[in-house]
C-alpha positions as CSV (number, residue, x, y, z in Angstrom):
1,M,-16.7,87.2,70.3
2,T,-20.3,86.7,70.0
3,E,-22.7,88.6,67.8
4,G,-23.6,91.0,70.8
5,G,-19.8,91.8,71.4
6,A,-19.7,89.6,74.5
7,V,-16.5,87.5,75.2
8,S,-17.4,83.7,74.8
9,A,-16.9,81.3,77.6
10,R,-14.2,79.6,75.6
11,D,-12.3,82.9,75.1
12,Q,-12.6,83.6,78.9
13,S,-11.3,80.2,79.7
14,A,-8.3,80.5,77.3
15,R,-7.3,84.0,78.9
16,L,-7.7,82.6,82.4
17,E,-5.4,79.6,81.5
18,Q,-2.9,82.0,79.9
19,A,-2.9,84.2,83.0
20,L,-2.4,81.2,85.3
21,A,0.5,80.0,83.2
22,D,2.0,83.5,83.2
23,N,1.5,83.6,87.0
24,A,3.1,80.1,87.5
25,T,6.2,81.1,85.3
26,L,6.6,84.4,87.1
27,R,6.6,82.5,90.5
28,R,9.2,79.9,89.3
29,N,11.4,82.7,88.0
30,A,11.1,84.7,91.3
31,S,11.9,81.5,93.2
32,S,15.0,80.8,91.3
33,V,16.2,84.3,91.6
34,A,15.6,84.3,95.3
35,H,17.5,81.0,95.7
36,D,20.5,82.4,93.9
37,F,20.3,85.5,96.0
38,N,20.1,83.5,99.2
39,N,23.2,81.5,98.2
40,L,25.1,84.9,97.7
41,L,23.8,86.3,100.9
42,G,24.7,83.1,102.8
43,V,28.3,83.4,101.7
44,I,28.6,87.1,102.5
45,T,26.8,86.5,106.0
46,G,28.9,83.6,107.0
47,Y,32.3,85.0,106.1
48,T,31.3,88.4,107.6
49,E,30.5,86.5,110.9
50,M,33.7,84.8,110.9
51,M,35.5,88.1,110.4
52,L,33.7,89.6,113.3
53,K,34.8,86.6,115.5
54,R,38.5,87.5,114.7
55,L,38.3,91.4,115.0
56,R,39.0,93.1,118.2
57,A,36.2,95.4,119.6
58,D,38.4,98.5,118.8
59,D,39.4,97.3,115.3
60,P,38.5,100.2,112.8
61,L,37.3,97.5,110.4
62,R,34.7,96.0,112.8
63,R,32.2,98.7,112.1
64,N,32.4,98.1,108.3
65,A,31.9,94.3,109.0
66,E,28.9,94.9,111.2
67,A,27.4,97.2,108.4
68,I,27.8,94.3,105.8
69,K,26.1,92.0,108.2
70,R,23.1,94.3,108.7
71,A,22.9,94.8,105.0
72,T,22.7,91.2,104.4
73,E,19.9,90.7,107.0
74,W,17.8,93.1,105.0
75,G,18.6,91.5,101.9
76,T,17.5,88.2,103.5
77,A,14.2,89.8,104.4
78,L,13.7,90.9,100.9
79,A,14.4,87.4,99.4
80,Q,11.8,85.9,102.0
81,Q,9.2,88.4,100.6
82,I,9.9,87.2,97.1
83,L,9.7,83.5,98.1
84,S,6.6,83.9,100.3
85,G,4.5,86.2,98.0
86,S,0.9,86.3,99.1
87,R,0.9,82.5,100.1
88,R,2.0,83.0,103.7
89,A,1.1,84.9,106.6
90,A,3.4,87.9,107.3
91,P,6.2,87.3,109.8
92,A,5.3,87.5,113.5
93,P,5.7,91.1,114.9
94,V,8.2,91.6,117.9
95,P,8.9,94.7,120.0
96,V,11.1,96.9,117.9
97,D,13.3,99.9,119.0
98,L,13.2,102.4,116.0
99,N,16.2,104.4,117.3
100,Q,18.4,101.2,117.0
101,L,17.1,100.6,113.5
102,V,17.6,104.2,112.4
103,G,21.2,104.0,113.7
104,N,21.8,100.7,111.9
105,V,20.4,102.0,108.6
106,T,22.3,105.3,108.7
107,R,25.6,103.6,109.5
108,V,25.0,101.4,106.4
109,L,23.9,104.1,104.1
110,Q,26.1,106.9,105.3
111,P,28.8,106.3,102.5
112,L,26.0,106.5,99.9
113,L,24.9,110.0,101.0
114,G,28.3,111.5,100.1
115,D,29.7,114.7,101.5
116,A,27.1,117.1,100.0
117,I,24.3,115.8,102.2
118,E,24.3,116.7,105.8
119,L,22.7,113.9,108.0
120,V,20.8,115.1,111.2
121,T,19.1,112.7,113.6
122,R,16.9,113.8,116.4
123,L,16.0,110.5,118.4
124,S,13.9,110.6,121.4
125,P,15.9,109.0,124.3
126,S,12.5,107.8,125.9
127,L,11.2,106.4,122.8
128,A,8.6,103.5,123.1
129,R,8.8,100.3,121.2
130,V,6.5,99.4,118.4
131,S,5.2,96.0,117.3
132,A,6.6,95.1,113.8
133,N,9.0,93.0,111.9
134,P,12.4,94.6,112.2
135,H,13.6,93.6,108.9
136,Q,10.6,95.1,107.1
137,I,10.8,98.4,109.2
138,G,14.5,98.6,108.4
139,Q,13.6,98.3,104.7
140,V,11.1,101.1,105.1
141,I,13.7,103.4,106.7
142,M,16.2,102.5,104.1
143,N,13.8,103.3,101.3
144,L,12.8,106.6,102.8
145,V,16.5,107.5,103.1
146,V,17.5,106.6,99.6
147,N,14.4,108.5,98.2
148,A,15.6,111.6,100.3
149,R,19.0,111.3,98.9
150,D,17.8,111.0,95.3
151,A,15.7,114.2,95.9
152,M,18.9,116.1,96.6
153,P,21.3,115.6,93.7
154,S,23.2,118.8,94.6
155,G,23.3,118.2,98.2
156,G,21.2,119.4,101.2
157,R,20.0,118.1,104.7
158,L,18.4,114.9,105.4
159,T,16.7,114.8,108.9
160,I,15.6,111.7,110.7
161,E,13.5,112.2,113.9
162,T,11.6,109.9,116.3
163,G,9.2,110.8,119.1
164,N,6.3,109.5,121.1
165,V,3.0,111.0,120.0
166,G,0.2,110.0,122.2
167,Q,-0.3,106.2,121.8
168,A,1.7,106.2,118.6
169,V,5.5,106.3,117.9
170,M,6.5,108.7,115.2
171,L,9.3,108.3,112.6
172,A,10.0,111.3,110.3
173,V,12.3,111.4,107.4
174,G,12.6,114.9,105.8
175,D,14.8,116.4,103.0
176,T,15.6,119.7,101.7
177,G,15.3,118.6,98.0
178,Y,13.2,119.6,95.1
179,G,9.9,118.3,96.5
180,M,6.7,117.3,94.8
181,D,3.7,118.9,93.1
182,D,0.0,118.1,94.0
183,E,-0.1,115.4,91.2
184,T,3.0,113.6,92.2
185,R,1.8,113.5,95.9
186,A,-1.6,112.1,94.9
187,R,0.1,109.1,93.0
188,L,3.0,108.7,95.5
189,F,2.2,105.3,96.8
190,E,1.1,103.6,93.5
191,P,3.1,100.6,92.6
192,Y,5.5,101.2,89.8
193,F,4.9,105.1,89.7
194,T,8.1,106.9,89.8
195,T,9.5,110.3,88.6
196,K,13.0,109.0,88.3
197,E,14.8,108.4,85.1
198,P,14.7,105.0,83.5
199,G,17.0,102.6,85.3
200,R,17.0,104.8,88.6
201,G,14.1,103.2,90.3
202,S,11.4,100.6,89.9
203,G,8.6,102.7,91.5
204,L,8.1,100.0,94.3
205,G,9.9,101.6,97.1
206,L,7.2,103.9,98.4
207,A,4.5,101.3,97.6
208,T,6.4,98.9,99.8
209,V,6.7,101.4,102.6
210,Y,3.0,102.0,102.5
211,D,2.2,98.3,102.6
212,V,4.4,97.5,105.5
213,V,3.2,100.6,107.6
214,T,-0.5,99.7,107.0
215,Q,0.1,96.0,107.8
216,C,1.5,97.1,111.1
217,G,-1.6,99.1,111.9
218,G,0.2,102.4,111.3
219,Q,-0.3,105.6,109.2
220,I,1.9,107.6,106.9
221,S,1.6,111.3,105.8
222,V,3.5,113.4,103.5
223,T,4.3,117.1,103.6
224,S,5.8,118.5,100.4
225,D,5.7,121.5,98.1
226,A,7.7,121.8,94.8
227,G,11.1,123.2,95.5
228,A,10.5,123.1,99.2
229,G,11.6,119.6,100.1
230,S,9.4,116.6,101.6
231,T,8.8,115.1,104.9
232,F,7.4,111.7,105.5
233,K,5.9,110.9,108.9
234,I,5.1,107.4,109.9
235,Y,3.0,106.6,113.1
236,L,3.0,103.1,114.4
237,P,1.1,101.9,117.5
238,R,3.3,101.8,120.6
239,V,3.9,98.7,122.7
240,A,3.0,98.7,126.4
241,E,6.2,98.2,128.4
242,I,6.4,95.1,130.4
243,A,8.8,94.8,133.3
244,A,11.8,92.7,132.4
245,A,11.9,89.3,134.1
246,V,15.0,88.7,136.2
247,P,16.9,85.8,134.5
248,K,17.6,82.7,136.5
249,P,21.2,81.7,136.6
250,S,22.0,78.8,134.3
251,P,23.2,75.7,135.8
252,P,26.8,74.9,135.2
253,Q,27.4,73.0,132.0
254,P,29.6,69.9,132.1
255,P,32.8,70.2,130.1
256,A,32.3,69.0,126.4
257,T,33.9,65.8,125.4
258,P,34.8,66.4,121.6
259,E,34.0,63.5,119.3
260,A,35.2,63.2,115.7
261,K,31.7,63.3,114.0
262,T,31.8,63.0,110.3
263,V,29.5,65.2,108.2
264,L,28.8,64.7,104.4
265,V,28.0,68.0,102.8
266,V,26.0,67.9,99.5
267,E,25.9,71.3,98.0
268,N,26.3,72.3,94.3
269,E,27.4,75.8,95.0
270,R,31.1,75.8,95.7
271,E,31.1,78.9,97.7
272,V,28.3,77.9,99.8
273,R,30.0,74.5,100.2
274,D,33.3,76.1,101.1
275,L,31.6,78.2,103.9
276,I,30.0,75.1,105.4
277,R,33.2,73.3,105.4
278,E,35.0,76.1,107.2
279,I,32.2,76.3,109.9
280,L,32.3,72.6,110.4
281,H,36.1,72.6,110.7
282,L,35.9,75.2,113.4
283,Q,33.7,72.8,115.3
284,S,36.2,69.9,114.9
285,Y,34.0,67.9,112.5
286,V,35.4,65.6,109.8
287,V,34.0,66.8,106.5
288,L,33.2,65.0,103.2
289,E,32.1,67.0,100.3
290,A,30.1,66.5,97.2
291,G,29.0,68.8,94.4
292,D,25.9,66.7,93.5
293,R,23.8,63.8,94.7
294,D,25.4,61.2,92.4
295,E,28.9,62.1,93.7
296,A,27.5,62.1,97.2
297,L,26.0,58.6,96.8
298,A,29.3,57.2,95.4
299,L,31.2,58.9,98.2
300,S,28.9,57.4,100.8
301,E,29.4,53.9,99.3
302,R,33.3,54.3,99.2
303,H,33.7,55.7,102.8
304,T,34.6,53.0,105.1
305,G,34.0,54.7,108.4
306,R,30.6,56.1,109.9
307,I,29.0,59.1,108.5
308,D,27.0,60.8,111.3
309,L,25.1,63.5,109.4
310,M,24.4,64.7,105.9
311,V,23.8,68.3,105.1
312,V,21.8,68.3,102.0
313,D,20.8,71.2,99.7
314,V,17.1,70.6,98.9
315,G,17.0,71.7,95.3
316,I,14.0,71.5,93.0
317,P,11.6,69.6,93.2
318,P,11.9,69.5,97.1
319,S,10.2,66.0,97.3
320,F,13.2,64.4,95.5
321,A,15.4,65.2,98.5
322,D,13.6,62.7,100.6
323,E,13.7,60.2,97.9
324,W,17.6,60.6,97.6
325,V,18.1,60.3,101.4
326,I,16.1,57.1,101.4
327,R,18.5,55.7,98.9
328,V,21.4,56.6,101.0
329,R,19.9,55.2,104.1
330,A,19.4,51.8,102.4
331,S,23.1,51.2,103.2
332,R,23.5,53.6,106.1
333,P,20.3,53.4,108.2
334,E,22.0,55.3,111.0
335,I,22.7,58.5,109.0
336,N,21.0,61.8,110.0
337,V,20.1,64.7,107.8
338,L,19.9,68.4,107.9
339,Y,18.3,70.1,104.8
340,V,19.2,73.5,103.7
341,S,17.3,75.5,101.2
342,G,17.2,78.7,99.4
343,Y,13.9,78.0,97.7
344,L,11.6,77.1,100.6
345,S,10.8,79.7,103.2
346,D,9.8,77.4,106.1
347,S,9.6,73.7,107.0
348,A,5.7,73.9,107.2
349,S,5.5,74.1,103.4
350,V,3.7,71.3,101.7
351,D,6.7,71.0,99.5
352,A,9.3,70.8,102.2
353,P,11.1,67.4,102.7
354,K,10.1,65.4,105.7
355,L,13.1,63.3,106.7
356,G,15.0,66.0,108.6
357,P,14.7,69.5,109.7
358,L,15.0,72.5,107.3
359,L,17.5,75.4,107.6
360,Q,16.6,78.3,105.5
361,K,19.4,80.1,103.5
362,P,21.1,82.3,104.1
363,F,21.8,81.1,107.6
364,T,24.2,82.6,110.2
365,V,27.1,80.7,111.5
366,G,25.3,80.4,115.0
367,A,22.1,79.1,113.5
368,F,23.9,76.4,111.4
369,T,26.1,75.4,114.4
370,K,23.0,75.1,116.5
371,A,20.9,73.2,114.0
372,I,23.9,70.6,113.5
373,G,24.1,70.2,117.3
374,L,20.3,69.7,117.7
375,V,20.3,67.1,114.9
376,L,23.1,65.0,116.4
377,S,21.9,65.3,120.0
378,R,18.5,63.9,119.0
379,A,20.4,60.9,117.4
380,K,21.8,59.8,120.6
């Protein structure tokens, strides 16, 4: 401090450096958590899809498997938010059917509501679509439903309603719980503000709801009184309806001629490696597996046959992935590569490897199969 009490330039510089260091550490930790989370979601998503392929349409377990798949999709969206932070633009909006999202969320959360809470839905059959990211809006609905449930520990009624209001589409979530006083309503959307007991909530749920709604160009209002329940109403701009184009018939595809392609999978997470192997076996590929790059390099040198493709987990730092592929290509110049990553959120990142396309974890069975096919077709 100077004699006048002002902070010196040296002190300011030291504080700024410390803040930047803390911020960098936080980003690294968040990226690491998101990577592990993506691996877990990838395993859940992949095996759930494989279950769905085997379950009949009338199988009572199919509904449960579909609910798991939807829940992992929202988990994927959350992981992407952690990875992207404020460094990237928000995902491009698409026309979204709120009625369908409400149905998806309520099917997933119904078991969590319990028998003491009555769920009532009043969904407009002629509801217009809104322009938004469906995963983000799904998370908004989920947060509001969970908040309503927590406000009714002894039971009550949870009502979800949709409707067209002028040039907007309304989504309302109401409960008959304990409600809020004026002070609580005034701070409702502040980050980390919560009235719940420690360990019951972070205080970020409604702040996230507010951010998503405002980013979509919408508005949110709250009606609540202590002891008289709460109703959240969200208004999102409606999308003008466009006449659907008549699809042209696809030309008949020539019958596939199966070829015994060989794929080397380089993935340190055993569960993810097992999943990739099963997907590849379903497509009749020959699979070689390695838990790390040293093992994969040795396997590549020992294998006497052709290796058509490597599926390589990017890892940290991402630039090392390209360097390792160059080492493999020194003896196998014809080998192709597909990168998979739970760290990077898109291939346009400056950190992304450049020698092959990047598939973000967690990927669906369809997305992985398509990516493999595209890489191999380009190699012909």
